[in-house]
C-alpha positions in Angstrom: 0.1 0.5 -0.1 1.3 3.8 -0.9 0.9 6.6 0.8 -1.3 7.7 -1.4 -3.8 5.0 -0.6 -2.8 4.8 3.0 -4.1 8.8 3.4 -7.5 8.3 1.4 -8.3 5.5 3.5 -8.4 7.7 6.3 -10.9 10.1 4.6 -14.6 10.7 5.3 -16.7 7.9 2.8 -17.8 11.0 0.6 -14.4 12.5 -0.3 -14.3 11.0 -4.0 -10.8 8.9 -3.7 -10.6 7.7 -7.1 -7.4 7.3 -9.1 -7.2 10.9 -11.1 -9.6 12.8 -9.0 -8.6 16.3 -7.8 -8.0 15.5 -4.1 -6.1 12.0 -5.2 -3.7 14.1 -7.1 -3.0 16.5 -3.8 -2.5 13.2 -2.0 0.3 13.1 -4.5 1.8 15.9 -3.9 1.5 15.4 -0.3 2.6 11.8 -0.2 6.2 12.0 -2.3 7.9 13.5 0.5 6.5 10.8 3.0 7.8 8.0 0.5 11.4 9.0 0.6 11.4 10.0 4.7 10.4 6.3 4.7 13.0 5.0 2.2 15.5 7.0 4.4 14.2 5.3 7.7 14.5 2.1 6.0 18.4 2.5 5.0 19.3 3.8 8.6 17.5 0.2 10.3 19.2 -2.0 7.4 22.3 -0.2 8.5 22.1 -1.0 11.9 21.7 -4.1 12.0 24.9 -7.0 9.9 22.3 -8.9 7.9 21.4 -6.1 6.0 23.5 -3.4 5.7 24.4 -2.8 2.1 26.8 -0.1 2.9 30.8 -0.9 3.4 31.4 1.6 5.4 28.2 1.0 7.7 29.2 -2.9 7.9 32.9 -1.1 9.3 31.3 0.7 11.6 29.3 -2.2 12.9 32.8 -4.1 13.5 34.1 -1.1 15.1 30.8 -2.2 17.9 33.3 -5.7 18.7 36.8 -3.9 18.2 37.2 -5.3 14.4 38.8 -3.5 11.6 37.5 -4.3 8.2 40.4 -4.7 6.7 40.9 -3.1 2.6 41.3 -6.4 1.2 38.9 -8.4 3.0 34.9 -8.2 1.5 32.2 -7.3 3.4 30.9 -11.2 3.2 33.8 -12.6 4.9 33.6 -9.6 7.4 29.9 -10.4 8.5 31.1 -13.8 9.4 34.1 -12.8 11.1 31.9 -10.5 13.3 29.1 -13.1 13.9 31.9 -15.4 15.1 33.6 -13.6 17.0 29.9 -12.2 19.1 29.4 -15.6 19.4 32.2 -16.9 20.7 32.1 -13.9 23.2 28.6 -15.0 24.1 29.3 -19.2 24.4 32.3 -17.8 27.7 35.0 -17.2 24.9 37.9 -18.6 27.1 37.3 -22.7 26.6 37.8 -24.8 23.3 34.6 -24.6 21.9 34.3 -21.2 21.9 37.7 -21.2 19.9 36.9 -24.1 17.6 34.1 -22.8 16.9 35.3 -19.4 15.8 38.2 -20.4 13.7 35.9 -23.1 12.0 33.7 -20.7 10.9 36.4 -18.3 10.1 37.8 -20.9 7.9 34.3 -22.3 6.8 33.5 -18.3 5.7 36.6 -18.3 3.9 35.5 -21.3 1.4 32.4 -19.2 0.8 33.2 -15.6 0.4 36.6 -16.9 -1.1 36.5 -19.6 -3.1 39.8 -20.4 -0.6 40.0 -24.0 1.0 43.2 -23.9 3.8 41.7 -27.3 4.7 41.4 -29.1 1.4 42.8 -32.3 2.1 41.1 -32.3 5.2 37.8 -32.7 3.4 36.5 -29.4 5.3 38.1 -27.2 8.8 39.0 -29.2 11.1 40.9 -27.3 14.1 42.7 -28.8 16.7 43.6 -27.7 20.0 46.0 -28.5 22.2 46.5 -27.5 25.8 50.3 -27.4 27.6 51.6 -28.2 24.4 55.7 -29.5 24.6 58.3 -26.8 26.1 61.7 -27.7 24.7 64.4 -26.2 26.7 68.2 -26.2 25.5 71.0 -25.4 26.9 75.2 -25.7 25.0 77.5 -25.7 27.9 80.5 -26.2 25.0 84.1 -27.8 26.2 83.5 -28.6 29.7 85.7 -29.6 32.1 85.0 -32.3 35.2 84.3 -29.7 37.9 82.2 -27.7 35.9 78.9 -26.8 36.7 75.7 -25.3 34.3 72.7 -24.8 35.2 69.2 -26.2 33.3 66.0 -24.0 33.9 62.8 -25.7 33.6 60.2 -23.3 32.7 57.7 -26.4 31.7 54.5 -27.7 33.7 56.0 -30.8 34.9 59.1 -32.0 36.4 61.0 -33.8 33.3 64.2 -35.9 31.9 67.6 -34.3 30.9 68.6 -35.8 27.7 72.3 -35.0 26.3 74.5 -35.0 23.6 78.5 -35.7 24.8 81.4 -35.2 21.7 84.7 -35.9 22.4 87.3 -33.2 21.9 89.8 -33.5 19.5 92.9 -34.9 21.1 91.2 -36.0 24.2 89.1 -39.0 25.4 86.8 -39.0 28.0 86.1 -41.9 30.5 82.9 -42.0 32.6 81.4 -38.9 32.5 79.5 -38.9 35.2 76.3 -35.9 36.0 74.7 -35.1 39.1 72.7 -33.1 41.3 74.3 -31.2 44.0 72.5 -31.7 47.5 69.7 -34.4 46.1 71.6 -37.1 46.1 71.0 -38.3 42.7 73.8 -39.2 40.4 74.1 -40.6 36.3 77.0 -41.9 34.8 78.1 -44.6 31.7 80.5 -47.1 32.7 82.8 -46.1 29.4 85.2 -44.1 27.1 84.1 -41.8 24.9 86.7 -41.7 21.9 88.1 -38.2 20.5 85.4 -37.2 18.4 82.3 -39.8 19.2 79.2 -38.6 20.8 77.6 -40.6 22.8 73.6 -39.7 22.7 71.7 -39.8 26.4 67.9 -40.0 24.9 64.5 -40.3 26.7 62.1 -42.9 25.4 58.5 -41.6 26.5 56.9 -45.1 25.2 59.3 -47.4 26.9 59.9 -45.2 29.4 63.3 -45.6 30.2 66.6 -44.2 29.1 68.8 -44.8 26.5 72.2 -44.3 24.9 74.2 -44.5 21.8 77.7 -43.7 21.1 77.9 -43.4 17.4 74.8 -45.2 16.4 75.8 -48.2 18.3 73.0 -49.4 21.6 75.5 -48.9 24.3 72.5 -48.4 27.0 73.8 -51.3 28.8 76.3 -49.0 30.7 74.3 -46.3 31.6 74.6 -46.8 35.9 72.7 -44.3 38.2 73.4 -43.8 42.0 70.3 -42.1 44.7 72.1 -41.7 47.1 75.7 -40.2 45.6 77.8 -37.9 49.0 79.9 -35.7 47.0 83.7 -37.1 48.8 82.8 -40.4 48.9 83.7 -43.1 46.9 81.2 -44.9 45.5 80.4 -48.9 46.1 78.8 -51.3 44.2 76.4 -51.7 46.1 75.4 -48.1 45.1 75.0 -48.9 41.5 71.6 -49.0 40.1 70.6 -50.5 36.1 69.2 -50.1 34.1 69.5 -46.3 35.2 67.3 -44.1 36.1 66.8 -40.8 34.2 68.6 -36.9 35.4 65.2 -35.3 36.5 64.8 -31.6 36.2 62.3 -29.7 38.9 60.1 -27.5 37.9 62.9 -24.4 37.3 66.6 -24.0 37.9 68.7 -27.0 38.5 72.5 -27.1 39.0 73.9 -29.9 37.5 77.7 -30.8 37.9 79.8 -32.8 35.3 82.5 -34.9 37.2 84.3 -38.1 36.4 84.6 -41.4 38.6 86.9 -44.1 38.5 85.3 -47.8 38.0 86.9 -50.6 38.6 87.5 -52.5 35.7 87.5 -49.8 33.6 90.0 -48.5 30.8 90.0 -44.9 32.3 93.3 -44.5 33.6 95.0 -40.7 32.9 91.3 -40.0 32.1 89.7 -39.8 35.7 89.9 -38.3 38.8 90.0 -42.0 41.3 89.2 -40.0 44.4 85.3 -38.1 44.1 85.5 -34.9 44.1 84.4 -33.2 47.4 81.5 -30.2 46.8 84.2 -27.3 47.3 86.8 -29.1 45.0 87.6 -26.5 41.8 89.9 -26.2 38.9 92.8 -24.2 39.4 92.4 -20.1 38.6 94.5 -18.1 39.3 93.8 -15.7 42.3 90.0 -17.1 43.0 90.5 -20.5 44.2 92.2 -21.8 46.9 95.3 -24.1 47.6 93.1 -26.9 49.3 90.2 -26.9 46.9 91.2 -26.8 43.8 92.7 -29.2 41.3 95.7 -27.8 38.7 93.9 -27.4 35.4 93.2 -29.8 32.9 92.2 -29.7 29.0 88.0 -29.7 28.9 87.7 -33.9 27.3 83.9 -33.0 26.6 81.5 -31.2 24.4 78.2 -30.9 25.9 74.8 -29.8 24.7 71.7 -30.9 27.1 68.0 -30.6 26.2 64.5 -31.3 28.1 61.0 -31.3 27.1 57.5 -30.3 29.3 54.3 -29.4 28.7 54.1 -25.9 28.5 52.1 -24.0 31.3 49.3 -21.5 30.6 49.0 -22.3 27.1 47.5 -23.8 24.2 48.3 -24.4 20.3 45.6 -24.3 17.6 46.5 -26.5 14.7 44.8 -26.3 11.5 45.3 -28.8 9.0 46.4 -26.1 5.9 48.5 -29.3 3.6 46.4 -29.0 0.4 45.3 -25.5 -0.6 42.6 -25.0 -3.1 41.3 -21.7 -4.8 39.0 -20.8 -7.7 40.6 -19.7 -10.2 39.8 -16.1 -9.8 41.5 -16.0 -6.9 44.5 -18.7 -8.2 47.3 -15.2 -8.8 47.1 -14.4 -4.8 46.1 -18.0 -3.3 49.0 -18.1 -1.2 48.3 -14.2 0.4 44.8 -14.8 1.0 45.5 -18.5 2.5 48.3 -16.1 5.2 45.5 -13.5 5.3 43.3 -15.8 6.9 45.4 -17.4 9.2 46.2 -13.7 10.7 42.5 -13.4 11.0 42.2 -16.4 12.6 45.7 -15.8 15.0 43.8 -12.2 15.8 40.7 -13.5 16.8 41.9 -16.4 19.0 44.7 -14.3 20.7 41.7 -12.3 21.5 39.2 -15.0 23.2 42.2 -16.2 25.3 42.3 -15.3 28.8 44.7 -13.2 30.5 48.0 -14.8 31.4 47.7 -16.9 28.6 49.1 -17.7 25.4 48.1 -18.8 22.6 48.8 -19.8 18.9 47.5 -20.8 16.1 49.7 -22.4 12.9 48.4 -23.2 9.7 50.1 -26.7 9.9 52.2 -27.5 6.1 51.6 -31.2 4.3 54.8 -32.6 5.9 56.2 -36.2 6.7 58.8 -36.3 9.8 61.0 -39.2 9.4 64.2 -38.9 12.2 67.3 -39.6 10.5 70.3 -39.4 11.7 73.6 -39.3 9.8 77.7 -39.7 10.3 80.7 -38.8 8.6 84.0 -40.0 9.0 86.8 -38.3 7.9 90.1 -40.5 7.2 94.0 -39.1 7.5 94.4 -39.8 4.6 97.1 -42.1 2.7 100.4 -42.3 4.4 103.4 -41.9 1.5 106.8 -43.4 2.3 109.5 -42.4 0.1 111.5 -45.3 -1.5 114.6 -43.9 -2.2 117.7 -44.4 0.8 118.1 -42.2 3.4 121.1 -39.9 3.0 123.8 -40.2 4.8 124.3 -37.5 8.1 127.1 -35.4 7.7 129.8 -35.7 11.2 128.2 -33.1 13.7 131.0 -30.5 15.1 130.0 -31.3 18.1 127.8 -33.8 19.8 127.9 -37.3 18.5 125.3 -40.1 16.2 124.1 -43.3 17.7 126.3 -45.7 15.4 127.5 -43.3 13.4 130.1 -41.9 15.2 133.9 -43.3 16.1 134.1 -42.9 19.8 137.4 -40.9 19.1 136.0 -38.7 16.6 132.8 -37.5 19.1 133.3 -34.0 21.0 130.7 -33.2 24.0 131.3 -30.1 26.1 
């Protein structure tokens, strides 16, 4: 019903409101500005509702109510879904896994519909996975290590963990019976063998088997591991103290001091490579003007190069993984498909960052298609060929002073 018909229906029946009459033409002139006002009123109403807003500027203003910005490259269809998804997640509690995953899946679904971009084509759709307390790996490279050296390992994870290590014997040395101890706890972990120069001893924790393993240049040497639970610095180790299979060296949450020492064990080839007396805790490698005479050893060259690492669940953190190994895009988007993929991932990360709880670390990752196969290579460098000169040795001249063995007659030697 037009404005003219609406006004004519309200007049008394005595008035002639048939089309073309003078009264009808008068009502048409009066209805025209009112209909313009109606159109403007409807436009204002549409601009205040996200599903009906048409103008890009109006949609951007609606996004400002939720602290969202309409990106220059973003189309309005994707922005509408993004606003609805963030509002739905906030109303559902925001900080839990359900609303966060719902936001990511809604956003990726909008990418397929509005951009023609499917970042998770191989997975049959957006199937984001939220991983709470992802693994946190710590690492410290000590470098050259001399017996009695100490280093610190800081476990920033949620739970106590196991210390793993790569120990490499430096050139010109041999490392015998390396021992790692935690002062004050009585715990000690050792390996009853010799690491030749250039070889690597790898101490690894097998989480599935719940066992500590050791390999020397790829050869299993786990049987040579031993541990002690009641170690006391300065007191000799006894056979009854050695535990096999060995317990791993555990790192509590926080900073732990680890002590590198050597220990003499019966029937092991350790001469000139270990300290047979167990060092007391105050003993140090002697440094000029730093250590006391009774608490210092003459300096020994470092026999080992050490690298230590550990893994523990990260506290107050979660990761969102989106399987993005196969990218499908409509033909108009082909030239910019990689850029669109990165932008969509950035929008997902921004939303997750806003929805996370205060003090919680969040990370969103578009996981590429990959297959990981552990591989360890070892290269052995030989010393080359030893070339021997086949010509006879030249005669040595008679020295002016001194004598040559089996070459200078007794009465021709001159020693001063």
